[in-house]
C-alpha angles and dihedrals in degrees: 000000000000091000098034090243114172098183140010118188134169125231138166129039094347086074095044137071092250091071108122142174092276097042120120124225116244110213126192115205131194118196128201110264091246092046114130116206141147134216084260089059093050090051089050095051088048092053090045091052093044086052091051098043095037092229139085112277129210108206118205126180114228093218092061091047090049090049092048118125089210095092092181093056090040092051094045095050099043093046094049106053134121114205114223098173133027121176 
């Protein structure tokens, strides 16, 4: 709630058999339309998630994936997510 996050989801190697001890965790985040945040806020969220999960976190905004011109990457990410939080 603090960050006006509507959805958090995992994607990438954390959902596959190749996830290992040195793997990072890819996190897809969707903010409320009226959310106000800065790059510093994104770094803070990423650091907070890293602390909770005990691993490096790669935080990606869902909106940026949805707007990506790389349709192969967009389709791959959006079709292989596991939601862990939905507001």
